[in-house]
N, C-alpha and C positions, 0 to 999 in steps of 0.2 A: 504494500500500500504506500503510495507516494506521500511524502510530507513536504511542507513548505515553510519558509520563513515569511515574516511580515513583508519584507522587501520583495520576495518572489510573488506573493499574492498581489501586491500593488502593481508589479510589472505585468503579470498575467491579465489582470483586470483593467490595466491602464488607468489606475486611480492613484490618488495621493495617499501616502502612508499616514498622513494626519487623520484622514477619514477612518482608517483602520484603527488608529489609536483611540478615536472617539467610540468606535464600535467596541473596543476592549473595555473602555470606561463604563459603557452601558451594559457590559456583560453579554453582548450579542456575539462577539468573537472572543474566543478564549483558547488557550493552549489545551489541546486534548490528546496530545501524543507525548510520550515520555522523552522523546528526543529534545535535548536542549538546543541543538543547532537549528532544527526545523520543527517547531512544536505544533504546527497546524496541519490538520488532516484535510482530505478532500471535502469532508463535510463542512469544515470551516471556510474553505474556499467557496463553496456553494452558498454558505450563509452570507459571506461578504458580497458575493455577486448579487444575491437577492436584496440584501440591505441597501446596496448602492443603487440598484434599480428603483426600489421603493422610495428612497430618499431623493434621488435626483430627478427621476422621471415623473413620479407621482407626488413629490413634495411631502412625503410622510415624515413626521418628526421621529427622532430616534426612539423615544419610548413606544411610539406606535409601531415602528419597525420591529422592536423587540417582541411585541405581542404577536405581530403577524408571522415573524420567523418561527416563534415557538409553536403557534397554532398550525402552521404549515408542516412542521416536522411531526406534530402529534397526528395530523391527518394522514400523513404518509405511514406512520406506525399503525394507525387504526386500519388503514386499507390493507396493509400486509397481514395483520391478524385476521381480518375478515376473509381474505383470500386463502389463508392457511386453514381456517375453519371450513370454508366451502370445500376445499380439497379433501379434508378429513371426512366430511359428511358424505361426499361423493364416494370415497373409498369404502365407507361403511355400507352404503346402499348397494354396492356392487358385490358384497359378500353374500354367499348362499345362506 
């Protein structure tokens, strides 16, 4: 799994590192990998991308961005659980 530094995320997304620091202050972006050199996962890269889009394109303030990012991830988790449940139920209905 690739990991990233703050600088790498800023370069990939073509955004200012100061914005990423503000995301860290609001706890939208946080180190979630044990690597000291590159503490951010692909999940944090995606969070930064979504946060920037919400902030710049839709003019959502950072507290609003935090709520949206959290709800977006919860929705993804819920979808995955529902899909697993559906697969499990289909597996049970196919048994004799």
